[in-house]
N, C-alpha and C positions, 0 to 999 in steps of 0.2 A: 126284033132289036133284043131280045133276052141274051145274046151272045156277049152284047157290051157289058151288061150289068156281070156276068160269069167273068169276063176279062178284067174289069177292074177290081173285083171282090178278090181274084186270084193275085192280081198286082199287089194290092194293098197287103192280103196275107203274107205273100212272100217277102216284100220289104220288110214287114213288122218281125220277122224271123231272122232276118240276115242283119241289121243295123246294129244290134246290139255289139259292145265291146267283145271282142275275141281275139284269139291269137291269128286266125285267118285274117280278119279286118286289121290287125295290127300289121301283120306282114305286108299285106297290099298296100298300105299306107306309108310304110317305111320306104318301099321301093317306089312308090310314087314320088314322095317328097325327094328320093335321090335322082328321080328320073331313071332309074336302072332297071332293065329287064321288065318294065312297065306292061307292054303288050303281051309278051308271053304269060306273065302270071295272071292278068286279069282274063286273058283266054282260057286258061286252065280251069280257074274258080268258075266262070260262066258255063263253059261246056260240061264241068263235072256237075254242077247245079243241075242242069238240063236233063242230064242223063238219070241223076237220081230221081228228079221230078217225074220224068216220064216213066221211071221203073215204079216208084210209088203208086202213081195214079193206075198203072196197068195192073200191077201184082193186087194192091186193095181192091181194084174193081173184080179181078179174076175171084178173089177170095170171097167178097159179098154175092158173086152170083153163084158160086159153088156151094156156100154156106149162109143162107139167109139168116140162121138164128144168130151169126156173129155179128150182124148189123148193130144190135143193141149193146152186145158187150163193148164192140169198137166204138160206138158213138158216147159213150158214158166214159171210156177209158180217155176218149180224145178229148171230151168235155173237160175232164179232170185235169188232163194235162194242159190244156189251154188256160184253165182257171190259175193253176199253179204257176204256169209260165207268167200270166198277167201280174200275179201276186208278188212274182222275184222282181219284175220289171218295176212294180211300183216301189218295191223296196229300195231298188236302185235309185229311184227318184230322190229317196232322202239320203243317201249314201253315195253320190255321184262320184265317178272316176274320170280320168283322162289319159290320154294317149301320149306315152313318150317315144321318140324315134332315136334310133342308134344308127350310126353313119359307117358301120362296117360293111364292105364291099363283098358280093357273093358272084361267084362265077354262074353262067347261064344253067349248068347242070346243076350245081348246087342250089340253085333259086327254084329250078323245076321239081327236085326232089323234096325240098323243104314243102312248098306249097302242096303238092300231092300228098305229102304225109298229113299236113294240117289239115287236109280237107277229109281223104279217105281214111285215115287211122281215127278221126274223131268219131266217137260212138254218139253223140249228139245229132251229128249231120244224119243219120240213119232215121234217129227218133223224130227230128223236126222235119227235114225233107220227105224221106220216104213215107214213115208211118204218117206223122200228122198232116202234111201237105197230100199225101195220098187220100187219107181218111176225109179230109174238107172236101177235096176235088169231088169225091164220089157223092157226096151229098147234094150235087148239082145235076146229076142226071147223066146218062150216056154220053149226049153230045155236051153237054154244059161243063163236065169234069175237064174236056180237052182245052176248053177256051179258058177254063181257069188256070189251067197247067200253063198255057201261053202267056197269061198274064204273069203268073210266078216265074216263068222263065225270063220274061221280059225284065220283070223287076230286078233279078239276080244280075243280068247284063247291064243294066242301067246303072245297079250301085257299084258294081266292083268297077265299072268305066269311070265313072264320077269320083270314086274313092283313089284310084290308079292314076287316072289322066288329070284330075282336077285337084291332086293333094296338096299341092303347093299353096292353091288358093285357098284350101281348107285347114291349111296347118293351124293357124290362129283358133279356127272354130274348133276343131278336136282337142286342142291344148286348155279348153275352157270347161271344167266341171258343170257349168250351167247348161252347156250345150248338150251334155248328154242326158241331164234331167230332162228338157225337151223332148228329145228324142226318146228317152224310155218311158216317159209319159205319154207319149203317142204309141207306143208298143204295148203298153200296158192297159190302155184303152180298146185298142183292137183286139187283142187277145182275149181280154174278159169279156167283149162284146160277142166274140166268135163263140168262146166257152159256153155262155149262156144260150146262144142261139142254139148251139148243138145240143145240150141239155135238155131243152125245151122241145127240140123236134122241130124247130119252125125251118 
């Protein structure tokens, strides 16, 4: 039953990393609110995350197998990043934001190119998804890391689907700064807890 634990941890970690306000989430939300090219946008986001997560788990895993001494460096770097990420989320709790929606229409080609750029040209996606998730996943052992990855991929798919297809129902929620305070508070808790766990080598 250990695989369930890895799956749940991967799901929670993946969700915590993608729920913060950002250009990608804002773009998905805007299209969801307009009911415009939603399936295409959601699919690109979810598939992109899946590719990056798998690449991160496999790449970090190979690095750790070929260079065991890198384990400690990556562990401490990952812990520092997680704690800093948690601190930034904590700061956002006291400085909440909200999302506004523009109503201009885009062609399918324009929507696809835009979401691809927001996803693949964003340097944070490589730090968060490839390096950070890959590092955390590989703390769960050879088999557990892939269950962790499955959880993270599932979280990404469910989040973008909810954001895109459930946007109309969530519009008032995302317009309230208080809602983002709650989300950022949860993100801060998860990131700080993971950072402390990694730093202690638990």
